All heavy atoms as an XYZ file, in Angstrom:
694
protein
N      21.760    -59.560    -17.401
C      21.359    -58.387    -16.633
C      21.979    -57.131    -17.238
O      23.071    -57.175    -17.781
C      21.770    -58.547    -15.183
O      23.157    -58.431    -15.054
N      21.298    -56.041    -17.112
C      21.738    -54.761    -17.656
C      22.728    -54.104    -16.699
O      22.432    -53.893    -15.533
C      20.541    -53.842    -17.875
C      20.837    -52.459    -18.408
C      21.411    -52.552    -19.824
C      19.570    -51.630    -18.430
N      23.921    -53.795    -17.204
C      24.919    -53.108    -16.384
C      24.603    -51.622    -16.359
O      24.273    -51.026    -17.367
C      26.320    -53.332    -16.947
C      26.788    -54.752    -16.827
C      28.200    -54.889    -17.321
C      28.663    -56.319    -17.197
N      30.026    -56.496    -17.638
N      24.720    -51.022    -15.194
C      24.421    -49.613    -15.044
C      25.680    -48.815    -14.710
O      25.602    -47.771    -14.074
C      23.366    -49.421    -13.969
C      22.039    -50.038    -14.340
C      20.999    -49.784    -13.295
C      19.704    -50.449    -13.728
N      18.637    -50.190    -12.784
N      26.808    -49.310    -15.105
C      28.063    -48.634    -14.846
C      29.066    -48.987    -15.936
O      28.878    -49.945    -16.671
C      28.625    -49.013    -13.479
C      28.770    -50.507    -13.290
C      29.929    -51.170    -13.680
C      27.733    -51.263    -12.732
C      30.061    -52.535    -13.523
C      27.853    -52.626    -12.574
C      29.022    -53.259    -12.967
O      29.148    -54.612    -12.812
N      30.091    -48.188    -16.032
C      31.171    -48.433    -16.979
C      32.463    -48.477    -16.184
O      32.725    -47.596    -15.369
C      31.253    -47.321    -18.045
C      29.946    -47.222    -18.815
C      32.433    -47.572    -18.994
C      29.888    -46.037    -19.765
N      33.267    -49.508    -16.402
C      34.536    -49.642    -15.710
C      35.660    -49.268    -16.670
O      35.774    -49.839    -17.754
C      34.747    -51.092    -15.209
C      33.637    -51.465    -14.245
C      36.128    -51.226    -14.550
C      33.637    -52.924    -13.841
N      36.458    -48.303    -16.267
C      37.619    -47.903    -17.048
C      38.869    -48.456    -16.377
O      39.078    -48.248    -15.187
C      37.728    -46.376    -17.126
C      36.653    -45.745    -17.955
C      35.488    -45.284    -17.376
C      36.813    -45.610    -19.325
C      34.497    -44.695    -18.140
C      35.831    -45.025    -20.100
C      34.669    -44.572    -19.502
N      39.674    -49.166    -17.130
C      40.936    -49.686    -16.626
C      42.012    -48.620    -16.855
O      42.812    -48.715    -17.766
C      41.294    -50.997    -17.346
C      40.275    -52.091    -17.195
C      40.123    -52.581    -15.770
O      41.019    -52.446    -14.950
N      38.975    -53.152    -15.469
N      42.008    -47.611    -16.012
C      42.904    -46.480    -16.227
C      43.894    -46.276    -15.087
O      44.534    -45.237    -14.999
C      42.087    -45.209    -16.443
O      41.264    -44.972    -15.331
N      44.024    -47.260    -14.224
C      44.908    -47.125    -13.075
C      46.364    -46.912    -13.490
O      47.121    -46.263    -12.774
C      44.800    -48.348    -12.174
N      46.749    -47.447    -14.626
C      48.131    -47.323    -15.084
C      48.306    -46.239    -16.142
O      49.352    -46.165    -16.778
C      48.622    -48.671    -15.627
C      48.542    -49.814    -14.633
C      49.319    -49.540    -13.360
O      50.417    -49.019    -13.393
N      48.716    -49.852    -12.222
N      47.300    -45.400    -16.338
C      47.383    -44.326    -17.325
C      47.766    -43.048    -16.578
O      46.927    -42.444    -15.910
C      46.046    -44.122    -18.071
C      45.466    -45.429    -18.579
C      46.194    -43.087    -19.173
C      46.245    -46.089    -19.687
N      49.030    -42.625    -16.673
C      49.509    -41.492    -15.867
C      48.706    -40.211    -16.062
O      48.438    -39.496    -15.089
C      50.953    -41.291    -16.328
C      51.354    -42.594    -16.930
C      50.101    -43.205    -17.487
N      48.305    -39.918    -17.278
C      47.591    -38.675    -17.537
C      46.242    -38.659    -16.817
O      45.868    -37.641    -16.218
C      47.408    -38.485    -19.048
C      46.894    -37.141    -19.418
N      47.612    -35.989    -19.195
C      45.728    -36.756    -19.968
C      46.903    -34.955    -19.607
N      45.757    -35.392    -20.077
N      45.527    -39.757    -16.851
C      44.239    -39.851    -16.155
C      44.455    -39.768    -14.650
O      43.717    -39.072    -13.942
C      43.498    -41.153    -16.521
C      43.177    -41.196    -18.012
C      42.238    -41.327    -15.677
C      42.245    -40.116    -18.486
N      45.478    -40.440    -14.155
C      45.775    -40.391    -12.725
C      46.127    -38.980    -12.273
O      45.731    -38.548    -11.196
C      46.923    -41.355    -12.391
C      46.522    -42.799    -12.500
C      45.362    -43.126    -11.576
O      45.407    -42.872    -10.384
N      44.305    -43.690    -12.140
N      46.830    -38.250    -13.109
C      47.189    -36.871    -12.783
C      45.935    -36.001    -12.650
O      45.812    -35.218    -11.704
C      48.113    -36.304    -13.857
C      48.549    -34.887    -13.596
C      49.415    -34.332    -14.718
O      49.508    -34.904    -15.797
N      50.049    -33.215    -14.449
N      45.013    -36.147    -13.574
C      43.770    -35.375    -13.515
C      42.979    -35.740    -12.254
O      42.506    -34.855    -11.534
C      42.917    -35.607    -14.776
C      43.635    -35.062    -16.010
C      41.535    -34.954    -14.626
C      43.012    -35.479    -17.336
N      42.847    -37.034    -11.986
C      42.123    -37.471    -10.790
C      42.799    -36.974     -9.513
O      42.124    -36.543     -8.570
C      41.994    -38.993    -10.775
C      41.031    -39.569    -11.804
C      41.156    -41.086    -11.858
C      39.602    -39.156    -11.513
N      44.119    -37.012     -9.475
C      44.848    -36.518     -8.304
C      44.617    -35.026     -8.089
O      44.469    -34.575     -6.956
C      46.343    -36.808     -8.427
C      46.668    -38.257     -8.187
O      45.910    -38.982     -7.543
N      47.791    -38.703     -8.701
N      44.583    -34.272     -9.170
C      44.324    -32.836     -9.067
C      42.921    -32.576     -8.513
O      42.735    -31.713     -7.667
C      44.482    -32.152    -10.427
C      45.911    -32.069    -10.904
C      46.719    -31.114    -10.059
O      47.305    -31.510     -9.060
N      46.732    -29.865    -10.426
N      41.940    -33.331     -9.012
C      40.567    -33.174     -8.529
C      40.488    -33.502     -7.035
O      39.892    -32.749     -6.246
C      39.597    -34.063     -9.339
C      39.475    -33.538    -10.773
C      38.226    -34.130     -8.665
C      38.723    -34.457    -11.719
N      41.094    -34.602     -6.638
C      41.068    -35.016     -5.227
C      41.796    -34.004     -4.349
O      41.326    -33.645     -3.270
C      41.663    -36.434     -5.070
C      40.727    -37.444     -5.727
C      41.896    -36.774     -3.602
C      41.327    -38.821     -5.918
N      42.941    -33.528     -4.807
C      43.705    -32.536     -4.048
C      42.889    -31.270     -3.838
O      42.809    -30.746     -2.720
C      45.028    -32.199     -4.771
O      45.802    -33.394     -4.887
C      45.812    -31.141     -4.028
N      42.270    -30.780     -4.896
C      41.441    -29.578     -4.777
C      40.269    -29.807     -3.828
O      39.919    -28.922     -3.043
C      40.936    -29.129     -6.147
C      41.994    -28.543     -7.039
C      42.608    -27.258     -6.505
O      41.942    -26.533     -5.729
O      43.758    -26.970     -6.868
N      39.686    -30.985     -3.887
C      38.550    -31.292     -3.033
C      38.934    -31.210     -1.556
O      38.219    -30.633     -0.741
C      38.009    -32.687     -3.367
C      36.844    -33.098     -2.508
C      35.559    -32.648     -2.780
C      37.033    -33.928     -1.413
C      34.492    -33.012     -1.988
C      35.970    -34.306     -0.606
C      34.707    -33.844     -0.899
O      33.647    -34.217     -0.102
N      40.076    -31.792     -1.208
C      40.476    -31.829      0.192
C      41.168    -30.556      0.661
O      41.163    -30.252      1.856
C      41.341    -33.060      0.474
C      40.536    -34.326      0.527
C      40.613    -35.248     -0.494
C      39.678    -34.582      1.587
C      39.852    -36.410     -0.464
C      38.917    -35.738      1.635
C      39.007    -36.655      0.608
N      41.759    -29.791     -0.237
C      42.384    -28.523      0.156
C      41.344    -27.477      0.542
O      41.580    -26.666      1.429
C      43.244    -27.964     -0.978
C      44.596    -28.607     -1.194
C      45.295    -27.957     -2.383
C      45.463    -28.485      0.049
N      40.231    -27.495     -0.170
C      39.150    -26.545      0.076
C      39.656    -25.108      0.093
O      39.272    -24.300      0.937
C      38.416    -26.864      1.371
C      37.715    -28.198      1.359
C      36.980    -28.487      2.656
O      37.123    -27.715      3.630
O      36.264    -29.489      2.709
N      40.536    -24.793     -0.835
C      41.031    -23.434     -0.946
C      40.081    -22.607     -1.796
O      39.131    -23.123     -2.376
C      42.428    -23.431     -1.575
C      43.495    -24.026     -0.684
C      44.878    -23.939     -1.287
O      45.015    -23.516     -2.444
O      45.827    -24.309     -0.583
N      40.380    -21.314     -1.867
C      39.565    -20.437     -2.691
C      39.577    -20.940     -4.130
O      40.628    -21.331     -4.648
C      40.125    -19.014     -2.626
C      39.252    -17.986     -3.273
C      39.774    -16.572     -3.054
O      40.876    -16.414     -2.500
O      39.062    -15.649     -3.442
N      38.435    -20.999     -4.758
C      38.238    -21.444     -6.136
C      38.417    -22.952     -6.341
O      38.422    -23.423     -7.476
C      39.142    -20.687     -7.124
C      38.957    -19.208     -7.105
C      39.944    -18.379     -6.617
C      37.767    -18.638     -7.558
C      39.774    -17.003     -6.585
C      37.586    -17.266     -7.541
C      38.590    -16.444     -7.047
N      38.562    -23.725     -5.280
C      38.725    -25.176     -5.435
C      37.541    -25.802     -6.156
O      37.719    -26.629     -7.051
C      38.914    -25.859     -4.079
O      40.219    -25.661     -3.606
N      36.329    -25.410     -5.784
C      35.169    -26.015     -6.437
C      35.112    -25.635     -7.920
O      34.720    -26.449     -8.756
C      33.873    -25.628     -5.731
O      33.660    -24.238     -5.814
N      35.532    -24.434     -8.233
C      35.558    -24.008     -9.648
C      36.597    -24.811    -10.422
O      36.345    -25.237    -11.552
C      35.866    -22.502     -9.734
C      35.944    -21.982    -11.127
C      34.567    -21.932    -11.765
N      34.679    -21.379    -13.103
C      34.033    -21.828    -14.148
N      33.181    -22.818    -14.017
N      34.188    -21.296    -15.323
N      37.744    -25.028     -9.824
C      38.798    -25.802    -10.483
C      38.333    -27.229    -10.722
O      38.533    -27.791    -11.797
C      40.106    -25.749     -9.667
C      40.684    -24.333     -9.742
C      41.112    -26.785    -10.163
C      41.858    -24.090     -8.828
N      37.679    -27.819     -9.733
C      37.143    -29.174     -9.893
C      36.141    -29.197    -11.041
O      36.158    -30.102    -11.876
C      36.502    -29.670     -8.584
C      37.575    -29.887     -7.529
C      35.703    -30.947     -8.819
C      37.029    -30.109     -6.130
N      35.261    -28.208    -11.071
C      34.260    -28.119    -12.135
C      34.914    -28.042    -13.507
O      34.407    -28.603    -14.476
C      33.357    -26.876    -11.912
O      32.734    -27.007    -10.644
C      32.306    -26.753    -12.984
N      36.043    -27.394    -13.600
C      36.757    -27.286    -14.876
C      37.522    -28.562    -15.228
O      37.696    -28.881    -16.400
C      37.701    -26.086    -14.851
C      36.992    -24.727    -14.774
C      37.992    -23.623    -14.483
C      36.225    -24.448    -16.047
N      37.972    -29.289    -14.220
C      38.688    -30.539    -14.479
C      37.759    -31.658    -14.967
O      38.179    -32.534    -15.721
C      39.417    -31.033    -13.228
C      40.845    -30.579    -13.129
C      41.274    -29.807    -12.063
C      41.782    -30.938    -14.086
C      42.583    -29.382    -11.956
C      43.083    -30.519    -13.992
C      43.484    -29.743    -12.928
O      44.787    -29.334    -12.836
N      36.509    -31.662    -14.521
C      35.604    -32.759    -14.887
C      35.411    -32.921    -16.393
O      35.513    -34.042    -16.898
C      34.272    -32.614    -14.160
C      34.339    -32.917    -12.664
C      33.009    -32.616    -11.999
C      34.754    -34.355    -12.418
N      35.159    -31.854    -17.154
C      35.041    -32.062    -18.602
C      36.349    -32.526    -19.232
O      36.338    -33.279    -20.208
C      34.616    -30.706    -19.157
C      34.589    -29.763    -18.035
C      34.817    -30.505    -16.759
N      37.473    -32.118    -18.653
C      38.764    -32.599    -19.160
C      38.876    -34.099    -18.935
O      39.277    -34.846    -19.830
C      39.928    -31.850    -18.482
C      39.912    -30.382    -18.888
C      41.266    -32.503    -18.839
C      40.865    -29.504    -18.104
N      38.494    -34.548    -17.743
C      38.522    -35.980    -17.440
C      37.621    -36.757    -18.389
O      38.045    -37.760    -18.988
C      38.106    -36.225    -15.993
C      38.001    -37.682    -15.562
C      39.356    -38.372    -15.657
C      37.441    -37.773    -14.156
N      36.370    -36.304    -18.558
C      35.450    -36.992    -19.454
C      35.969    -36.997    -20.886
O      35.874    -38.006    -21.588
C      34.062    -36.354    -19.404
C      33.316    -36.633    -18.136
C      32.734    -35.598    -17.435
C      33.195    -37.917    -17.639
C      32.036    -35.844    -16.264
C      32.508    -38.172    -16.479
C      31.925    -37.128    -15.784
N      36.530    -35.897    -21.317
C      37.048    -35.816    -22.686
C      38.216    -36.762    -22.882
O      38.321    -37.429    -23.916
C      37.463    -34.366    -23.016
O      36.337    -33.515    -22.809
C      37.929    -34.242    -24.452
N      39.097    -36.854    -21.907
C      40.220    -37.792    -22.003
C      39.726    -39.243    -22.045
O      40.265    -40.058    -22.791
C      41.187    -37.610    -20.831
C      42.029    -36.369    -20.913
C      43.020    -36.393    -22.065
O      43.424    -37.477    -22.512
O      43.392    -35.299    -22.519
N      38.718    -39.566    -21.257
C      38.175    -40.928    -21.280
C      37.518    -41.233    -22.618
O      37.657    -42.330    -23.149
C      37.187    -41.125    -20.130
C      37.802    -41.161    -18.741
C      36.720    -41.140    -17.675
C      38.708    -42.365    -18.570
N      36.802    -40.270    -23.176
C      36.154    -40.468    -24.465
C      37.187    -40.565    -25.581
O      37.034    -41.344    -26.512
C      35.152    -39.321    -24.759
C      34.670    -39.361    -26.194
C      33.972    -39.403    -23.804
N      38.264    -39.792    -25.469
C      39.286    -39.742    -26.520
C      39.810    -41.138    -26.862
O      39.972    -41.475    -28.026
C      40.453    -38.860    -26.070
C      41.590    -38.820    -27.075
C      42.742    -38.027    -26.551
N      42.507    -36.612    -26.817
C      43.292    -35.651    -26.388
N      44.321    -35.922    -25.624
N      43.025    -34.395    -26.691
N      40.074    -41.934    -25.842
C      40.592    -43.284    -26.089
C      39.739    -44.292    -25.337
O      40.236    -45.134    -24.611
C      42.049    -43.374    -25.677
C      42.936    -42.497    -26.523
C      44.386    -42.758    -26.263
C      45.206    -41.886    -27.197
N      46.619    -42.066    -27.014
N      38.463    -44.183    -25.553
C      37.491    -45.003    -24.844
C      37.812    -46.493    -24.924
O      37.791    -47.192    -23.932
C      36.104    -44.729    -25.406
S      34.782    -45.607    -24.598
N      38.141    -46.981    -26.101
C      38.405    -48.406    -26.257
C      39.670    -48.840    -25.535
O      39.806    -49.993    -25.158
C      38.463    -48.796    -27.731
C      39.486    -48.003    -28.521
O      39.908    -46.919    -28.060
O      39.857    -48.457    -29.615
N      40.579    -47.936    -25.257
C      41.794    -48.263    -24.515
C      41.494    -48.428    -23.036
O      42.040    -49.300    -22.378
C      42.846    -47.144    -24.683
O      43.122    -46.990    -26.061
C      44.126    -47.467    -23.941
N      40.599    -47.597    -22.499
C      40.338    -47.565    -21.071
C      39.246    -48.514    -20.614
O      39.175    -48.844    -19.445
C      39.948    -46.160    -20.627
C      40.974    -45.103    -20.916
C      40.579    -43.820    -21.271
C      42.321    -45.364    -20.835
C      41.509    -42.831    -21.530
C      43.250    -44.383    -21.094
C      42.845    -43.115    -21.434
O      43.753    -42.143    -21.682
N      38.357    -48.906    -21.526
C      37.257    -49.766    -21.116
C      37.762    -51.131    -20.686
O      38.715    -51.656    -21.234
C      36.243    -49.939    -22.252
C      35.345    -48.749    -22.534
C      34.483    -49.028    -23.754
C      34.474    -48.402    -21.354
N      37.099    -51.705    -19.717
C      37.463    -53.039    -19.248
C      37.307    -54.045    -20.376
O      36.506    -53.861    -21.289
C      36.567    -53.432    -18.065
N      38.085    -55.111    -20.322
C      38.092    -56.121    -21.380
C      36.714    -56.691    -21.671
O      36.383    -56.956    -22.812
C      39.045    -57.262    -21.029
C      40.496    -56.822    -21.091
O      40.792    -55.808    -21.760
O      41.332    -57.482    -20.462
N      35.891    -56.880    -20.655
C      34.573    -57.472    -20.896
C      33.691    -56.570    -21.752
O      32.836    -57.047    -22.474
C      33.869    -57.830    -19.591
C      33.621    -56.634    -18.696
O      34.399    -55.660    -18.781
O      32.673    -56.682    -17.914
N      33.933    -55.264    -21.718
C      33.161    -54.372    -22.570
C      33.727    -54.312    -23.977
O      32.996    -54.272    -24.946
C      33.113    -52.956    -21.979
C      32.282    -52.806    -20.725
C      32.396    -51.382    -20.194
C      30.836    -53.143    -20.992
N      35.052    -54.291    -24.097
C      35.651    -54.179    -25.422
C      35.499    -55.472    -26.210
O      35.520    -55.449    -27.439
C      37.139    -53.793    -25.347
O      37.831    -54.732    -24.546
C      37.309    -52.396    -24.771
N      35.330    -56.595    -25.544
C      35.158    -57.865    -26.242
C      33.715    -58.131    -26.644
O      33.426    -59.079    -27.344
C      35.663    -59.022    -25.379
C      37.166    -58.995    -25.247
O      37.866    -58.463    -26.099
N      37.676    -59.558    -24.163
N      32.794    -57.299    -26.183
C      31.397    -57.496    -26.537
C      31.123    -56.928    -27.922
O      32.015    -56.447    -28.600
C      30.493    -56.844    -25.487
O      30.706    -55.459    -25.490
N      29.881    -56.960    -28.326
C      29.503    -56.509    -29.658
C      29.915    -55.062    -29.867
O      29.903    -54.260    -28.949
C      27.997    -56.618    -29.844
C      27.464    -58.009    -29.702
C      25.940    -58.005    -29.757
O      25.299    -56.973    -29.834
N      25.377    -59.199    -29.709
N      30.248    -54.724    -31.109
C      30.659    -53.358    -31.408
C      29.533    -52.369    -31.171
O      29.771    -51.221    -30.828
C      31.179    -53.248    -32.838
O      30.164    -53.566    -33.758
N      28.287    -52.806    -31.330
C      27.164    -51.903    -31.068
C      27.103    -51.526    -29.590
O      26.756    -50.402    -29.243
C      25.846    -52.529    -31.512
O      25.561    -53.680    -30.768
N      27.441    -52.471    -28.712
C      27.463    -52.180    -27.281
C      28.545    -51.162    -26.967
O      28.326    -50.210    -26.224
C      27.690    -53.468    -26.464
O      26.674    -54.401    -26.783
C      27.688    -53.177    -24.979
N      29.723    -51.338    -27.547
C      30.812    -50.392    -27.343
C      30.431    -49.026    -27.882
O      30.690    -48.002    -27.255
C      32.105    -50.898    -28.025
O      32.429    -52.174    -27.488
C      33.254    -49.938    -27.795
N      29.785    -49.003    -29.028
C      29.329    -47.748    -29.606
C      28.309    -47.080    -28.691
O      28.343    -45.859    -28.491
C      28.713    -48.005    -30.986
O      28.198    -46.827    -31.523
N      27.425    -47.863    -28.117
C      26.438    -47.326    -27.182
C      27.126    -46.743    -25.954
O      26.768    -45.654    -25.491
C      25.436    -48.422    -26.754
O      24.791    -48.934    -27.925
C      24.414    -47.882    -25.784
N      28.116    -47.450    -25.435
C      28.848    -46.960    -24.270
C      29.554    -45.644    -24.581
O      29.564    -44.729    -23.761
C      29.884    -47.987    -23.796
C      29.287    -49.230    -23.242
S      28.283    -48.837    -21.805
C      27.732    -50.433    -21.355
N      30.127    -45.541    -25.757
C      30.791    -44.310    -26.164
C      29.785    -43.166    -26.219
O      30.068    -42.055    -25.761
C      31.477    -44.498    -27.516
C      32.279    -43.322    -28.036
C      33.332    -42.890    -27.038
C      32.921    -43.676    -29.361
N      28.607    -43.431    -26.727
C      27.569    -42.410    -26.777
C      27.137    -41.988    -25.369
O      26.884    -40.813    -25.119
C      26.360    -42.897    -27.584
C      26.636    -43.030    -29.066
C      27.103    -41.730    -29.697
O      26.502    -40.668    -29.421
O      28.088    -41.765    -30.451
N      27.062    -42.956    -24.455
C      26.701    -42.649    -23.074
C      27.746    -41.739    -22.451
O      27.426    -40.737    -21.797
C      26.538    -43.944    -22.236
C      26.460    -43.628    -20.749
C      25.319    -44.717    -22.689
N      29.008    -42.046    -22.656
C      30.086    -41.224    -22.102
C      30.035    -39.822    -22.689
O      30.192    -38.829    -21.969
C      31.451    -41.877    -22.358
C      31.548    -43.184    -21.570
C      32.589    -40.932    -21.958
C      32.715    -44.035    -21.956
N      29.810    -39.720    -23.976
C      29.703    -38.404    -24.608
C      28.525    -37.618    -24.041
O      28.624    -36.419    -23.812
C      29.575    -38.548    -26.124
C      30.859    -38.967    -26.795
C      30.654    -39.108    -28.288
C      31.919    -39.575    -28.970
N      31.727    -39.749    -30.415
N      27.419    -38.308    -23.809
C      26.246    -37.661    -23.237
C      26.540    -37.155    -21.825
O      26.201    -36.015    -21.479
C      25.074    -38.644    -23.214
C      23.751    -38.111    -22.690
C      23.201    -37.035    -23.620
C      22.755    -39.242    -22.562
N      27.190    -37.970    -21.023
C      27.556    -37.560    -19.669
C      28.495    -36.364    -19.716
O      28.313    -35.377    -19.003
C      28.229    -38.724    -18.899
C      27.203    -39.826    -18.612
C      28.842    -38.221    -17.592
C      27.806    -41.102    -18.096
N      29.475    -36.431    -20.577
C      30.461    -35.353    -20.688
C      29.814    -34.036    -21.064
O      30.147    -32.991    -20.535
C      31.540    -35.739    -21.716
C      32.762    -34.861    -21.685
C      32.647    -33.625    -22.560
O      31.904    -33.656    -23.562
O      33.278    -32.616    -22.237
N      28.836    -34.079    -21.948
C      28.222    -32.832    -22.399
C      27.099    -32.340    -21.498
O      26.746    -31.168    -21.541
C      27.718    -32.986    -23.836
O      26.711    -33.961    -23.906
N      26.555    -33.202    -20.642
C      25.401    -32.815    -19.826
C      25.571    -33.067    -18.329
O      24.590    -33.050    -17.606
C      24.153    -33.579    -20.312
C      23.786    -33.213    -21.716
O      23.421    -32.090    -21.988
N      23.905    -34.175    -22.616
N      26.768    -33.299    -17.846
C      26.952    -33.710    -16.454
C      26.507    -32.654    -15.451
O      26.147    -32.976    -14.330
C      28.405    -34.107    -16.184
C      29.355    -32.950    -16.061
C      29.675    -32.419    -14.824
C      29.936    -32.379    -17.183
C      30.525    -31.356    -14.710
C      30.793    -31.318    -17.080
C      31.093    -30.810    -15.839
O      31.946    -29.765    -15.743
N      26.517    -31.394    -15.830
C      26.134    -30.327    -14.886
C      24.668    -30.424    -14.576
O      24.177    -30.050    -13.589
C      26.445    -28.972    -15.488
C      27.930    -28.767    -15.586
C      28.229    -27.478    -16.260
N      29.586    -27.549    -16.780
C      30.343    -26.526    -16.975
N      29.896    -25.338    -16.730
N      31.544    -26.665    -17.441
């Protein structure tokens, strides 16, 4: 079956957790410019995930064919550049 999602094993990656915490904090604070700050954090998050994609991907993806991993990397890059 075709998977329609990508699982990143990033729970123990402090830098990724920090970015996610900032996004969540801004979302719930609802202060002035919170939505703008979130919008600016998203490309940072995507870029960090792409930077070390093979480190963060779940084992079942990294153990598959290299073409599949390459395809996943391209998908992440596409999302990062066109998510808006």
